[in-house]
N, C-alpha and C positions, 0 to 999 in steps of 0.2 A: 438478474444482471449476469450476462455471460460475456461481456466485452472485456478484452484483455488490454493492458496498457503496454506501450513500448517502454524501454528503459528510460528514455528522456521524459516521457509523460509521467511515469511513476516517480521520477525524481522531483518533478514539479508538484505532483500530488502530495508527496511527503512533506514538502514545504507548506503547502496549503493546509494539510491536516495539522501541522505543528502550529501555524499562525492563526488558523480559523478563517481569516480573510486577509487579503493582501492585494496591493497593486502590482503591476508587472515589475516596477522598480524594486519593490520590497521583496518580491520572489527572487529576483536576480541577486539582491544583497545577501540572501541566505544560501545561494548556490556556491559550490567550491570553485576555486580558480582552476583553469582559466574561465572567467565568466562568459556565458554565452551572450550573443548580441540581443539587444532589446527586441528586435523584430522576430528573432528565433523564438524567444520565450512567449511573445505575444501570439505567434502562430500556433505554438503548442497548446497554449491556453484556449485558443479558439477551437482547436481540435477536441480538447477535453470538454468544451461546452457542447460540441456536436455529439460527442459520445455520452452526454448527459452525466458527466462526472463533476462538472463545475458550473456554477451559476455566477451572475454578476449583478451589481447594482451601481448606479451612478454616484460618483462622489466628486464634487468640484467639476473640473473639466475632463475627468477621466472615469475609469471604472475600478471597482474593487471586486475581486473574485473570491469565491468561497466554495468549499467542497459541498456537493450534493450527496455523494456517496460516503458513508462512514468508513473509516479506515478498517474497523473490525469486519464489516461486511465484505470489503474487497479482500482482506487477508484470508477470511474464511473461504471465499470462493477460490482464491489462488491456491490455498492449501489443498482443497478438494481436487482441483485440477491436477496438482502435483501428485497427489495420492492415487488418483484414477489413472493418470498417464504413465507413471513409473512403477507403481506398486500394486497394480491390478485392483485398486479400490480397497486394499487391505491396510487398515490402520496398523495392525500388528506387524506387517512386513515393513512399513515405513519406519515405525519405532525401532524395530530390529536393525534396520539399515543405519539409522542415525546413532544407535548405541554402538555398533561396530565401528563406524567411521569416526565417531567423536570420542571413542574410548571412554564411554560413560560408565560410571560405577553404579552399583546397585542402589546406593542411597539416592543418587540423582533420579534413577528410574522410579523408585518408590515415591519421591516427591512429585514427579510428573503424573504418576498414576493417581495419587491423592487429589491432585488438581483436576484431572479429568473426571474422577468420581464426584468431586464437589460440584463441578459444572453440570454433570448429568443430573444431579439431584436438585439443582436450583431452577 
């Protein structure tokens, strides 16, 4: 999966990941004000289907849409793109940057490292 989402596409995917499946109206209900037009959301969902992020099934006279790509898979791919694009592929450089920018203390860093180590071993 190397396809990237636009901001609008990602916003709709966030709703679908949260709800697991939804009609266009249900997606719109979850979006912040000002609500986009029905046709706008419908078009974005069709684009997401073309990109193979979303699938659909018939329900009544309409469709219900659901994510095909897991949120964790997309998040992982996006994080690697960020790390490769801005930090030369170095996890250490990325963590160092976020530590400085977010004024992270040593306890927070230790917790992150424990989590990384736990995930490596599982």
